[in-house]
C-alpha positions in Angstrom: 77.2 95.4 39.3 74.0 94.8 41.3 72.6 98.2 40.4 68.9 98.7 39.7 66.5 101.6 39.7 66.2 101.7 43.6 69.9 102.1 44.3 71.1 104.0 41.2 69.9 106.6 38.8 68.8 104.0 36.3 65.1 104.2 35.1 62.7 101.6 36.4 62.2 100.3 32.9 65.8 99.1 32.8 65.1 96.7 35.7 63.6 94.2 33.3 61.2 91.5 34.7 63.2 90.9 37.9 61.5 93.5 40.1 61.6 93.5 43.9 58.5 92.3 45.7 56.3 95.3 46.9 56.6 96.0 50.6 53.7 97.1 52.7 54.0 100.4 54.6 51.5 99.2 57.2 52.9 98.1 60.5 51.9 95.1 62.5 49.0 95.6 64.9 49.9 92.8 67.3 46.4 91.4 67.2 45.4 88.1 65.7 42.4 87.3 63.6 39.0 86.4 65.2 37.4 87.2 68.5 39.4 88.2 71.5 40.6 85.4 73.7 38.3 84.6 76.7 35.3 86.3 75.1 32.4 83.9 74.7 31.3 83.0 71.2 27.7 83.4 70.0 25.5 81.3 67.7 21.9 81.0 66.7 19.9 78.5 68.7 17.1 76.4 67.2 13.6 77.5 68.3 10.9 75.1 69.4 8.2 77.2 67.7 9.3 78.0 64.1 7.0 80.2 62.0 6.9 77.7 59.2 7.7 74.0 58.9 8.6 72.4 55.6 8.9 68.6 55.5 11.3 67.0 52.9 10.6 63.4 52.1 13.1 61.3 50.1 12.3 60.3 46.5 12.2 56.7 45.3 14.7 54.2 46.7 18.1 54.5 45.0 18.6 50.7 45.2 15.4 49.2 43.8 13.5 52.3 42.6 10.4 51.6 44.8 8.3 54.5 46.1 8.9 55.6 49.7 5.7 57.6 50.2 4.2 55.1 52.6 7.4 54.0 54.3 7.6 54.6 58.0 9.7 57.5 59.3 12.8 56.2 61.0 14.4 59.6 62.1 14.0 63.3 61.7 16.8 65.8 61.3 15.8 69.4 62.1 17.5 72.3 60.3 16.3 75.9 60.7 16.9 78.9 58.5 16.7 82.4 60.1 15.7 85.1 57.6 14.5 88.6 57.5 11.5 89.7 55.4 12.2 91.2 51.9 10.4 94.4 52.7 10.6 96.0 56.2 7.8 98.4 56.5 7.7 101.2 59.1 5.1 101.1 61.9 3.1 104.3 61.8 1.3 105.5 64.8 -1.1 108.4 64.3 -1.7 110.7 67.3 -5.0 112.6 67.1 -5.1 115.8 69.2 -8.7 116.6 69.9 -10.4 120.0 70.3 -13.6 119.8 72.4 -16.5 122.1 72.9 -16.6 123.5 76.5 -19.9 124.5 78.2 -18.9 128.2 78.2 -18.9 128.2 74.4 -15.1 128.2 74.0 -13.3 125.5 72.0 -10.2 124.6 73.9 -7.6 123.0 71.7 -4.8 120.7 72.6 -1.8 122.1 74.4 1.2 122.7 72.2 3.1 120.4 74.5 0.7 117.5 74.0 1.7 114.7 71.6 4.6 114.5 69.2 5.5 117.1 66.5 3.6 117.0 63.2 6.2 114.7 61.7 8.6 112.8 63.9 10.3 109.4 64.1 10.4 106.9 66.9 13.4 105.5 68.7 13.9 102.7 66.2 14.1 105.0 63.2 17.4 106.4 61.9 17.6 110.2 62.2 16.4 112.1 59.1 14.3 115.0 58.1 10.6 114.9 57.6 8.9 115.7 54.4 
């Protein structure tokens, strides 16, 4: 009696709502989640010279409602947010290859091997074509 579409010629629609759980065809890798054992972890460390400092003072006292603007500071908790600028602009360096006038009346130009090509990118730029 225990026939279904996987062990008989019955169509899958005749199985009803009792369908077997799907099985993954992927095998186990043997590796666990996270970093490898024995490898040191990394974290951001606070810097002593932040680019900007924002001071947050508490509002009025939650008990009596008095203002705390002139109250003495008891402790300071430092938190730092590391962020990247919204727009990262390329740094463009122009190389000027000079031609000079020689005493014999000739105008020696720069050697073809001097300086970079007309359009090139530096080591920090991803490879691409020039316009």
